[in-house]
C-alpha positions as a Markdown table, in Angstrom:
| # | Residue | x | y | z |
|---|---|---|---|---|
| 1 | Unk | -64.8 | -135.3 | 74.0 |
| 2 | Unk | -61.9 | -137.5 | 73.1 |
| 3 | Unk | -58.9 | -137.9 | 75.4 |
| 4 | Unk | -55.8 | -138.5 | 73.3 |
| 5 | Unk | -53.1 | -138.0 | 76.1 |
| 6 | Unk | -53.4 | -139.5 | 79.5 |
| 7 | Unk | -51.6 | -138.4 | 82.5 |
| 8 | Unk | -50.6 | -140.7 | 85.3 |
| 9 | Unk | -52.4 | -143.7 | 83.9 |
| 10 | Unk | -52.6 | -146.7 | 86.4 |
| 11 | Unk | -50.0 | -149.3 | 85.5 |
| 12 | Unk | -52.7 | -152.1 | 85.1 |
| 13 | Unk | -54.5 | -150.1 | 82.6 |
| 14 | Unk | -52.9 | -151.6 | 79.5 |
| 15 | Unk | -54.2 | -155.1 | 80.4 |
| 16 | Unk | -57.8 | -154.0 | 80.4 |
| 17 | Unk | -57.5 | -151.5 | 77.7 |
| 18 | Unk | -57.7 | -153.1 | 74.2 |
| 19 | Unk | -56.8 | -149.6 | 72.7 |
| 20 | Unk | -53.2 | -150.1 | 73.8 |
| 21 | Unk | -51.4 | -147.0 | 75.4 |
| 22 | Unk | -49.0 | -145.2 | 73.2 |
| 23 | Unk | -46.0 | -143.4 | 75.0 |
| 24 | Unk | -45.5 | -139.8 | 74.7 |
| 25 | Unk | -42.9 | -140.2 | 72.0 |
| 26 | Unk | -45.3 | -142.0 | 69.6 |
| 27 | Unk | -48.5 | -139.9 | 69.7 |
| 28 | Unk | -48.2 | -138.3 | 66.4 |
| 29 | Unk | -50.7 | -140.7 | 64.7 |
| 30 | Unk | -54.3 | -140.2 | 65.6 |
| 31 | Unk | -54.5 | -144.0 | 66.3 |
| 32 | Unk | -57.5 | -145.8 | 67.6 |
| 33 | Unk | -55.4 | -147.5 | 70.2 |
| 34 | Unk | -54.2 | -144.4 | 71.9 |
| 35 | Unk | -57.7 | -143.2 | 72.7 |
| 36 | Unk | -59.6 | -143.6 | 75.8 |
| 37 | Unk | -63.5 | -143.6 | 75.7 |
| 38 | Unk | -65.6 | -142.1 | 78.3 |
| 39 | Unk | -68.2 | -143.6 | 78.2 |
| 40 | Unk | -67.7 | -146.4 | 75.9 |
| 41 | Unk | -68.9 | -145.7 | 72.4 |
| 42 | Unk | -72.1 | -146.9 | 71.1 |
| 43 | Unk | -72.6 | -144.9 | 67.9 |
| 44 | Unk | -71.4 | -146.3 | 64.5 |
| 45 | Unk | -70.4 | -144.8 | 61.2 |
| 46 | Unk | -69.6 | -146.4 | 57.8 |
| 47 | Unk | -66.3 | -145.8 | 56.2 |
| 48 | Unk | -65.1 | -147.8 | 53.2 |
| 49 | Unk | -67.4 | -150.5 | 54.0 |
| 50 | Unk | -65.9 | -151.0 | 57.5 |
| 51 | Unk | -67.8 | -150.1 | 60.5 |
| 52 | Unk | -66.0 | -148.0 | 63.4 |
| 53 | Unk | -67.0 | -146.4 | 66.6 |
| 54 | Unk | -66.6 | -142.8 | 67.6 |
| 55 | Unk | -65.6 | -141.6 | 71.0 |
| 56 | Unk | -68.2 | -139.0 | 72.3 |
| 57 | Unk | -69.0 | -137.5 | 75.6 |
| 58 | Unk | -71.9 | -135.1 | 76.2 |
| 59 | Unk | -71.2 | -131.6 | 77.3 |
| 60 | Unk | -73.2 | -132.4 | 80.3 |
| 61 | Unk | -70.8 | -135.1 | 81.2 |
| 62 | Unk | -67.8 | -132.9 | 80.7 |
| 63 | Unk | -69.2 | -130.1 | 82.7 |
| 64 | Unk | -70.1 | -132.5 | 85.5 |
| 65 | Unk | -66.5 | -133.8 | 85.7 |
| 66 | Unk | -64.9 | -130.5 | 85.2 |
| 67 | Unk | -67.1 | -128.7 | 87.9 |
| 68 | Unk | -69.1 | -126.8 | 85.4 |
| 69 | Unk | -66.2 | -124.8 | 84.2 |
| 70 | Unk | -65.6 | -124.2 | 80.4 |
| 71 | Unk | -63.2 | -126.7 | 78.7 |
| 72 | Unk | -59.7 | -125.9 | 79.6 |
| 73 | Unk | -57.7 | -123.5 | 77.4 |
| 74 | Unk | -54.2 | -124.2 | 78.3 |
| 75 | Unk | -52.1 | -127.2 | 78.8 |
| 76 | Unk | -51.9 | -127.2 | 82.5 |
| 77 | Unk | -55.7 | -127.0 | 82.9 |
| 78 | Unk | -56.1 | -129.7 | 80.4 |
| 79 | Unk | -53.8 | -132.1 | 82.1 |
| 80 | Unk | -55.6 | -131.5 | 85.5 |
| 81 | Unk | -58.8 | -132.0 | 83.9 |
| 82 | Unk | -57.7 | -135.3 | 82.3 |
| 83 | Unk | -56.3 | -136.6 | 85.8 |
| 84 | Unk | -59.9 | -135.8 | 87.4 |
| 85 | Unk | -61.6 | -137.8 | 84.7 |
| 86 | Unk | -59.1 | -140.5 | 85.1 |
| 87 | Unk | -59.8 | -140.9 | 88.7 |
| 88 | Unk | -63.6 | -140.7 | 88.4 |
| 89 | Unk | -63.8 | -143.2 | 85.4 |
| 90 | Unk | -62.6 | -146.2 | 87.4 |
| 91 | Unk | -61.9 | -149.6 | 85.8 |
| 92 | Unk | -65.2 | -150.5 | 84.7 |
| 93 | Unk | -65.2 | -148.3 | 81.5 |
| 94 | Unk | -62.1 | -149.9 | 80.0 |
| 95 | Unk | -62.6 | -152.9 | 77.7 |
| 96 | Unk | -60.8 | -156.3 | 78.2 |
| 97 | Unk | -57.9 | -156.9 | 76.0 |
| 98 | Unk | -58.2 | -160.3 | 74.1 |
| 99 | Unk | -54.7 | -159.7 | 72.6 |
| 100 | Unk | -52.9 | -159.2 | 75.8 |
| 101 | Unk | -55.0 | -162.0 | 77.5 |
| 102 | Unk | -53.9 | -164.4 | 74.7 |
| 103 | Unk | -50.2 | -163.6 | 75.2 |
| 104 | Unk | -50.5 | -164.1 | 79.0 |
| 105 | Unk | -52.3 | -167.3 | 78.3 |
| 106 | Unk | -49.0 | -168.6 | 76.4 |
| 107 | Unk | -47.0 | -168.5 | 79.5 |
| 108 | Unk | -46.2 | -172.0 | 80.4 |
| 109 | Unk | -46.2 | -173.2 | 84.1 |
| 110 | Unk | -43.0 | -172.4 | 85.9 |
| 111 | Unk | -43.3 | -175.6 | 88.0 |
| 112 | Unk | -42.2 | -177.4 | 84.9 |
| 113 | Unk | -45.4 | -179.0 | 84.1 |
| 114 | Unk | -46.8 | -178.7 | 80.5 |
| 115 | Unk | -49.7 | -176.5 | 81.3 |
| 116 | Unk | -50.6 | -172.9 | 81.4 |
| 117 | Unk | -49.1 | -170.8 | 84.1 |
| 118 | Unk | -52.5 | -168.7 | 84.2 |
| 119 | Unk | -55.3 | -171.2 | 83.2 |
| 120 | Unk | -57.9 | -168.6 | 84.0 |
| 121 | Unk | -56.8 | -166.7 | 80.8 |
| 122 | Unk | -57.8 | -169.8 | 78.7 |
| 123 | Unk | -61.3 | -169.8 | 80.3 |
| 124 | Unk | -61.5 | -166.1 | 79.6 |
| 125 | Unk | -60.8 | -166.5 | 75.9 |
| 126 | Unk | -63.2 | -169.5 | 75.6 |
| 127 | Unk | -66.0 | -167.6 | 77.2 |
| 128 | Unk | -65.4 | -164.3 | 75.3 |
| 129 | Unk | -65.5 | -165.3 | 71.6 |
| 130 | Unk | -68.0 | -163.3 | 69.6 |
| 131 | Unk | -70.8 | -165.0 | 67.4 |
| 132 | Unk | -68.8 | -164.4 | 64.1 |
| 133 | Unk | -66.0 | -166.5 | 65.6 |
| 134 | Unk | -63.6 | -163.4 | 66.3 |
| 135 | Unk | -62.4 | -161.8 | 69.5 |
| 136 | Unk | -62.4 | -158.2 | 70.3 |
| 137 | Unk | -64.7 | -155.1 | 71.0 |
| 138 | Unk | -68.4 | -156.3 | 70.2 |
| 139 | Unk | -69.3 | -152.7 | 69.7 |
| 140 | Unk | -66.7 | -151.8 | 67.2 |
| 141 | Unk | -65.7 | -153.8 | 64.1 |
| 142 | Unk | -62.2 | -152.7 | 63.2 |
| 143 | Unk | -60.6 | -155.2 | 60.9 |
| 144 | Unk | -57.0 | -154.7 | 62.1 |
| 145 | Unk | -58.0 | -155.0 | 65.7 |
| 146 | Unk | -60.4 | -157.9 | 65.3 |
| 147 | Unk | -57.8 | -159.9 | 63.2 |
| 148 | Unk | -55.0 | -159.1 | 65.7 |
| 149 | Unk | -57.1 | -160.2 | 68.8 |
| 150 | Unk | -58.5 | -163.3 | 67.0 |
| 151 | Unk | -55.2 | -164.6 | 65.6 |
| 152 | Unk | -53.6 | -164.3 | 69.1 |
| 153 | Unk | -56.5 | -166.0 | 70.8 |
| 154 | Unk | -56.5 | -168.8 | 68.2 |
| 155 | Unk | -52.8 | -169.3 | 68.8 |
| 156 | Unk | -53.3 | -169.5 | 72.4 |
| 157 | Unk | -56.0 | -172.1 | 72.0 |
| 158 | Unk | -53.9 | -174.2 | 69.6 |
| 159 | Unk | -50.7 | -174.0 | 71.9 |
| 160 | Unk | -52.7 | -175.7 | 74.7 |
| 161 | Unk | -54.8 | -177.9 | 72.2 |
| 162 | Unk | -58.1 | -177.0 | 73.6 |
| 163 | Unk | -61.4 | -175.9 | 72.4 |
| 164 | Unk | -60.8 | -177.0 | 68.8 |
| 165 | Unk | -64.3 | -175.8 | 67.7 |
| 166 | Unk | -63.7 | -172.2 | 68.8 |
| 167 | Unk | -60.2 | -172.4 | 67.1 |
| 168 | Unk | -61.8 | -173.4 | 63.8 |
| 169 | Unk | -64.6 | -170.8 | 64.1 |
| 170 | Unk | -61.8 | -168.2 | 64.6 |
| 171 | Unk | -59.7 | -169.4 | 61.7 |
| 172 | Unk | -62.8 | -169.2 | 59.5 |
| 173 | Unk | -63.1 | -165.6 | 60.5 |
| 174 | Unk | -59.5 | -164.7 | 59.7 |
| 175 | Unk | -59.8 | -166.6 | 56.4 |
| 176 | Unk | -62.9 | -164.8 | 55.4 |
| 177 | Unk | -61.9 | -161.1 | 56.6 |
| 178 | Unk | -58.1 | -160.9 | 56.0 |
| 179 | Unk | -58.6 | -159.2 | 52.6 |
| 180 | Unk | -60.4 | -156.4 | 54.5 |
| 181 | Unk | -56.9 | -155.2 | 55.7 |
| 182 | Unk | -56.3 | -153.5 | 52.4 |
| 183 | Unk | -59.7 | -151.8 | 52.7 |
| 184 | Unk | -59.5 | -150.2 | 56.2 |
| 185 | Unk | -57.9 | -146.9 | 56.8 |
| 186 | Unk | -54.4 | -146.9 | 58.2 |
| 187 | Unk | -55.6 | -144.5 | 61.0 |
| 188 | Unk | -57.4 | -147.2 | 62.7 |
| 189 | Unk | -54.4 | -149.6 | 62.7 |
| 190 | Unk | -53.5 | -150.6 | 66.3 |
| 191 | Unk | -50.1 | -149.3 | 67.5 |
| 192 | Unk | -47.3 | -151.7 | 66.5 |
| 193 | Unk | -49.7 | -153.7 | 64.4 |
| 194 | Unk | -47.0 | -153.9 | 61.5 |
| 195 | Unk | -44.8 | -155.5 | 64.1 |
| 196 | Unk | -47.0 | -157.8 | 66.1 |
| 197 | Unk | -49.3 | -159.2 | 63.4 |
| 198 | Unk | -46.6 | -160.6 | 61.0 |
| 199 | Unk | -44.9 | -162.1 | 64.3 |
| 200 | Unk | -48.2 | -163.8 | 65.0 |
| 201 | Unk | -48.5 | -165.1 | 61.4 |
| 202 | Unk | -45.0 | -166.7 | 61.8 |
| 203 | Unk | -46.2 | -168.3 | 65.0 |
| 204 | Unk | -49.3 | -169.6 | 63.3 |
| 205 | Unk | -47.5 | -171.1 | 60.4 |
| 206 | Unk | -45.2 | -173.0 | 62.7 |
| 207 | Unk | -48.3 | -174.4 | 64.3 |
| 208 | Unk | -49.5 | -175.2 | 60.7 |
| 209 | Unk | -52.8 | -173.2 | 61.1 |
| 210 | Unk | -54.6 | -172.9 | 57.8 |
| 211 | Unk | -54.3 | -169.2 | 57.0 |
| 212 | Unk | -53.7 | -167.4 | 53.6 |
| 213 | Unk | -50.1 | -166.2 | 54.5 |
| 214 | Unk | -49.6 | -164.8 | 51.0 |
| 215 | Unk | -52.8 | -162.9 | 50.7 |
| 216 | Unk | -52.0 | -159.6 | 48.8 |
| 217 | Unk | -53.6 | -157.7 | 51.7 |
| 218 | Unk | -50.5 | -158.7 | 53.9 |
| 219 | Unk | -47.7 | -157.5 | 51.5 |
| 220 | Unk | -48.0 | -153.9 | 52.4 |
| 221 | Unk | -47.8 | -154.8 | 56.3 |
| 222 | Unk | -44.8 | -156.9 | 55.7 |
| 223 | Unk | -43.1 | -153.9 | 54.0 |
| 224 | Unk | -44.2 | -151.6 | 57.0 |
| 225 | Unk | -42.6 | -154.0 | 59.4 |
| 226 | Unk | -39.3 | -153.7 | 57.5 |
| 227 | Unk | -39.5 | -149.9 | 57.4 |
| 228 | Unk | -40.3 | -149.4 | 61.0 |
| 229 | Unk | -37.5 | -151.8 | 62.1 |
| 230 | Unk | -34.9 | -149.8 | 60.1 |
| 231 | Unk | -36.0 | -146.6 | 61.7 |
| 232 | Unk | -35.0 | -147.7 | 65.2 |
| 233 | Unk | -31.5 | -149.3 | 65.4 |
| 234 | Unk | -31.2 | -152.2 | 67.6 |
| 235 | Unk | -28.5 | -150.3 | 69.8 |
| 236 | Unk | -31.1 | -147.7 | 70.5 |
| 237 | Unk | -33.7 | -150.5 | 71.2 |
| 238 | Unk | -31.6 | -151.9 | 73.8 |
| 239 | Unk | -30.7 | -148.7 | 75.4 |
| 240 | Unk | -33.8 | -146.5 | 75.4 |
| 241 | Unk | -37.5 | -147.2 | 76.0 |
| 242 | Unk | -38.7 | -146.7 | 72.3 |
| 243 | Unk | -42.2 | -147.1 | 70.9 |
| 244 | Unk | -40.9 | -150.7 | 69.8 |
| 245 | Unk | -40.9 | -151.8 | 73.5 |
| 246 | Unk | -44.6 | -151.7 | 73.4 |
| 247 | Unk | -44.4 | -154.4 | 70.5 |
| 248 | Unk | -41.3 | -156.3 | 71.9 |
| 249 | Unk | -43.5 | -159.5 | 71.5 |
| 250 | Unk | -43.2 | -159.2 | 67.8 |
| 251 | Unk | -39.3 | -158.9 | 67.7 |
| 252 | Unk | -36.6 | -161.7 | 67.5 |
| 253 | Unk | -33.0 | -162.0 | 68.3 |
| 254 | Unk | -32.9 | -159.5 | 71.4 |
| 255 | Unk | -30.3 | -159.0 | 74.0 |
| 256 | Unk | -32.4 | -159.9 | 77.1 |
| 257 | Unk | -29.8 | -159.0 | 79.6 |
| 258 | Unk | -29.6 | -155.3 | 78.3 |
| 259 | Unk | -33.5 | -155.1 | 77.6 |
| 260 | Unk | -34.2 | -156.0 | 81.4 |
| 261 | Unk | -32.5 | -152.7 | 82.3 |
| 262 | Unk | -35.6 | -151.1 | 80.6 |
| 263 | Unk | -38.0 | -152.8 | 82.9 |
| 264 | Unk | -40.3 | -150.6 | 85.0 |
| 265 | Unk | -40.4 | -150.8 | 88.8 |
| 266 | Unk | -43.7 | -152.8 | 88.8 |
| 267 | Unk | -41.9 | -155.6 | 86.7 |
| 268 | Unk | -43.6 | -154.8 | 83.4 |
| 269 | Unk | -42.5 | -153.4 | 80.1 |
| 270 | Unk | -44.3 | -150.1 | 79.5 |
| 271 | Unk | -47.3 | -151.8 | 81.6 |
| 272 | Unk | -48.0 | -153.9 | 78.5 |
| 273 | Unk | -49.1 | -157.5 | 79.6 |
| 274 | Unk | -48.3 | -158.8 | 76.2 |
| 275 | Unk | -44.8 | -157.5 | 76.2 |
| 276 | Unk | -44.2 | -158.6 | 79.7 |
| 277 | Unk | -45.5 | -162.1 | 79.2 |
| 278 | Unk | -43.2 | -162.4 | 76.1 |
| 279 | Unk | -40.3 | -161.2 | 78.2 |
| 280 | Unk | -41.2 | -163.7 | 81.1 |
| 281 | Unk | -41.2 | -166.6 | 78.4 |
| 282 | Unk | -37.7 | -165.6 | 77.3 |
| 283 | Unk | -36.1 | -164.8 | 80.7 |
| 284 | Unk | -38.1 | -166.3 | 83.4 |
| 285 | Unk | -37.7 | -163.1 | 85.2 |
| 286 | Unk | -39.5 | -163.1 | 88.6 |
| 287 | Unk | -40.6 | -159.4 | 88.5 |
| 288 | Unk | -42.4 | -160.0 | 85.1 |
| 289 | Unk | -44.1 | -163.1 | 86.8 |
| 290 | Unk | -45.1 | -161.1 | 89.8 |
| 291 | Unk | -46.6 | -158.2 | 87.6 |
| 292 | Unk | -48.6 | -160.7 | 85.6 |
| 293 | Unk | -49.8 | -162.6 | 88.8 |
| 294 | Unk | -51.1 | -159.4 | 90.1 |
| 295 | Unk | -53.1 | -158.3 | 87.2 |
| 296 | Unk | -54.6 | -161.8 | 86.3 |
| 297 | Unk | -55.7 | -162.1 | 89.9 |
| 298 | Unk | -57.4 | -158.6 | 89.9 |
| 299 | Unk | -59.1 | -159.0 | 86.6 |
| 300 | Unk | -60.0 | -162.7 | 86.8 |
| 301 | Unk | -58.1 | -164.0 | 83.9 |
| 302 | Unk | -58.6 | -161.2 | 81.4 |
| 303 | Unk | -61.8 | -159.0 | 82.1 |
| 304 | Unk | -64.3 | -158.3 | 84.6 |
């Protein structure tokens, strides 16, 4: 059973879940990153040469969680069932987010020293690189997801000039696999990828990282970014919590005074650690810092 819509998701979930939550107004695409798996998938299929994972749940598990009743037929019963399943899952079945952890790792120490505010995030990145040099879900090879996670982690390590061997291994993975972006189906593209990945490439270029920035596979992504930015005018972006707020770390030239009015009561921006970390870096907002302090402490830098 796949859960595509989550009711009352706990605010820290976006930190742990690499499949980033999509708000209700942007759930039309059957996106891999809007799904929550229970339990974590272990079976794989082949699609256009790219291995991906299916979310499955046995009928026995569904029956156990729903009290043995038939699968709900109307919306009210479905929402109630999802709430029960969320409560019974706990945090342990949500995978760690290398992408969000990398953005939090970029936050500089607020005491003025040239060091990371959250050094445990650097440790997490160092300890969670996969054998092929990438970062991401070791059970699923999704090219868009792996490249997004890997580039973010390489940038974080480069920013603090640590773990040069791991940086080079990550860069090798990016160079060897960036062409695959043109091969993978768009349905598996993370929410906001067309906004966040080009932004990471710009940061990487400023850091003089050796990446094929003009690879043909990137041309379509650049075009998708321009198209999406035209769909949501800046005035609306600063006034309403649109889907772009989930990818705010990929945007430039923003009016931070106005955007801070869209901050949630817990100090986050749509519960996204990456977006919240970016806002903190731009504004120094104390509520953003408190939110990140809380989740980094709870999840030991990025994962359990």
